[in-house]
N, C-alpha and C positions, 0 to 999 in steps of 0.2 A: 853554350848553344842555347839561345831561346826556344820557346815550344815552337813558334812559327818556323823556326829555319829546320827543326826535327821533323816536323809535321810535313814541310817540303822533301826534304830527303826521304821521308817515307813513301809517300806519293811516286816518287821517281823510281824509286825501288817496286812499288808494286805495279806502276804503268810496265816497267822493264819485265816484268814477269806475267804480264795479263792480267792481273788479280783485278786491274782496273782496264778494259770495262767486263770481264768474263765473270765477275762475280755478281752477287747482287746483297742488297743491303742486310736482308735476311740471313746471307748464309755466312756474314760477315758478324752479326750479331750472336750467330749461333758459335761462330768460333771464340767470341769475345765472352760468353758464358762459360764455354768449356774450357777456356785458359783461367775463368775467375775461381774453376772448380781447383785445378791447379794452384790457383794463389792459397785457397781454404786452405788445401793439404800443407801447402809453406808456411802458412801462419800455424797451423796446427801443430806442426813438429817443430817450430822455430827455426827453418831452415831458408836464413838469409840470402840465399843465394835462389833460391827456387822462388821467395818473395819477390826479389828484384827481376827476375827473368820473366814471372808468370805478370808481373803490374805492365813492366814494358809491353810483354806479347797483347795484353787484353787494351792497352793505349794503340799500338800499330792496329788492332783489328776495329777500334775505332775510328782512326783515321781514316781508316778504308772506308768503313759503313760512312762514313761523313762523306767520302769523297764521291761515292757512289749516289747520294743523295743530294751532292750537289749542295752542301754546307760545309763549313768549316769547323774544326773541333774547335780550335781556339776562340772563334766567335760565338759559339755555344759555351764554352766556360766564361766567358766576358760579361753574356749573357744571365748567368747563373748568379753570376757573382753581384752584377746590379741588382737582381732580385733579393739576395742576401745579406750586400754588404750594411744595411742598415739595421738589419734584426737583433735585436738586445735580448739575453738570457744567458743561460748556463746550463753544461753539460753536467749532470748528476752523475754519482759513482755509479748508480744504477744504469747509467747508459740513455737515459730519457733527458731530453732538451726542454728545459723549463723558459718559456719566454717571459719576458719582466712585464 
């Protein structure tokens, strides 16, 4: 499945459950932040099931937030890629990205 087709499935699901239009971008953002906490817990514990579940939940919240803002998550990813695609550099073992 493509990102775009999964995004559409999520949007239909959210519409059926009245998340869209009855939620707000802020509420979906806060839900995503909560799910990021679960993701952190999964990473700390090395729990792959929790990691995968949490990443998926974060993405669902972001799709919903974008829909409420009348933008596409896929379009946002494409725009971000366009900004970074020509960057040169290396991630150091310390976690710092050093630009060329």
